[in-house]
N, C-alpha and C positions, 0 to 999 in steps of 0.2 A: 746554931740553928741549921736545920736541915732544909735543903731545898726540895720542894716537891716537883716531881716531874709528872706531868699529866700527858698521857698519850691520847690523842683524839684519833679515833679510827675514821678514815675517810669513808664517806657514804658512796656506795656504788649503786647504780641503777641499771642492772643488766637487761631488764625488760623494756627499756625505753625505745629500742629499735623496732620492736614488734609493731607498733602503731604506724611507723614510717613505712614498713614493708607492706602493710595492708593498704595504706593510702597509695603507694606506688603501684600496687597490683590493680586497684580500682581505676587509676588513671590510665594504665596501659590497656586494660579491658575496654574502657570507654573509647579510646583512640581506635582500637581494632574494630569495635562495633560501628563507629562512625564511618570508617573506611569501607567496611563491608556493606553498610546500607547505601553508600554512594555507588559502589560497584553494582549492587543489585538494581538500583534505579537506572543506571546506564544499560544494563542487560535488558530490563523490561522495555525501555524505549527502543532498543535495537530490534527486539522481537516484533514490536508493533510496526516499526518501519519496514521490516522484512515482509510482514504480512501485507501491508499496504502496497508494497512494490509488486508483490505477486498479483494482487487484484488489478493493479494498473496495467500490468503486462497482459493479463487476461482480456481486459477491455480493449487494449491496443490490437491484439490479435483478432478480436471480433471485428473491429473497424477495418482491419486489413482484409479479412475474409470478405466483408461486404463490398469493399472497393474492388477487389479482384473479381468477384462475381459479376458486378456491374460492367467492368471493363471487358471481360470475356464476352458477355452477351451483347454488348454494344459493338465492339470491334469485330468479333468473329461471326456473330449470328445476326447482326443488325436488328436486334429485338426491340430497341427503343425508338423505332420509327414513329414519327408523330401522327401518322394517319390511322393506324390500327393498333389494337391491343394484341399482345402475344403472351403466352405462358412461358416462363423461364423456370428452371430448377436449379436451386443452390442449396447446399447443406441438407439434401433430402427433403426440401420443401418446394412446392410449386407456387409461384405468385404471378399475378397478371401485371404487365407493364406496358408502357406505350399508350397511344391514343391521345397524346397531347404533348406539349413542349416539356412538361415537367412530369416525372414519374417518381413515385415514392413506394418503397416496399420495406418490410421488416422481416427478419429471420431470427429464429431461435436455434442456437447452435448446440451441438451435442454436449459440450462441457458446461451447459447451463447459462452461458452468456447470450446476449442479444445484440442485434445490430439494426440500425435504422439507416436506410440508404436513400439519397435523393439524387436523381439524374436530371440535370437541367440542360436542355438543348435549345433554349430560347434565343441565345446569342450566337455570335460567330463561332464560339468555342463551346465544347461540351464540358460541363462541370459536374463531377461526381463527388458528392459529399457523403461520407460514411461516418456514423457515430456509433462506436461500440460501447457496450455496457458489460461489466463483470457479472451482473445478475439481472434477471428479468423483472424482479420485484421492485417497483418504483418507490415503495415505502421503506426499503432497506436503507438504514442510515449509513451503511458502508458501501453504498453503490458508487462506482467510479465510472466516469465517462471519458473516453478518448476519441478524438476525431481525426480523420484524414480527408484531404481535399485534393482531387486530381483534376487538372485542367489540360485539355488537349484540343 
């Protein structure tokens, strides 16, 4: 009797790796997209913070302008005398001050900012309170206020 030899050819699947490569590409793309969105979110927040900082600086400079104006007119010109009113000029605007222990005035500056100044001479010391705003529109949701107080 003869022995039969049967050869079984091994089955090879050469295309099995193609699905793995596609899955790996989708995974890498998802990771890169997630990182990109995170960086984009950080950039947007930094831009908003920078804009807010600019508006805050504008309001601070307006407050400083109002305080310097009041200091000049009080110390150099004695304009805030409690007995009579006097006209002062700051930022190309003329306003009336004096006539009492407390004087209030407002200025609109050239860059669109505003300042409200209060000079109080009712006590032993003079108190100058200056509140600057980045915009004169009181309904602006991005309106920023910064204040300075000078006592002497």
